[in-house]
C-alpha positions, 0 to 999 in steps of 0.5 A: 452644465456638464452632465457627466459628473451627474450621471457618474455619481448616480451611478455611484449611488446606484451600485452603492445602494446594490450592494447594499440590498444585495450584502446586507441581512439587516431590514432596516439597511436593506430599506436605506439602501433602496432609498439610495437606488431611488435618489440615484434615479431621481438625480438622473431623471433631474439631470436628464430634464435639464440637459435634454429638452424633451417634448413635455416641460419639466417631464423629468421633475414631474416623474422625480416627484412621483418617485419621491412618493413611492419612496415615501410609501415604500418607507411607511409599508417597510418599516411598518413591517419591520415593526411587526417582525420586531415584535414578533422575533425580537430581531430586525436581521 
């Protein structure tokens, strides 16, 4: 497998996520941009695990699972904050 294509795809996803975080004012869109960045990191971890065999087998996939759990917790807390802001201000901007 050529690792260049997943690395370039992950870099594009991460760049799009950074652009979304820096440019957007809506809280829901910022959370979606953060999810894009976390998915790019997952892609890099899994690609590095398959191309470079480290000391521990499948360590990249284990780290990717931790990132997925972290993303789920971040979305849960983030959406709770967005809902509370909407109740107070009637806007999520």
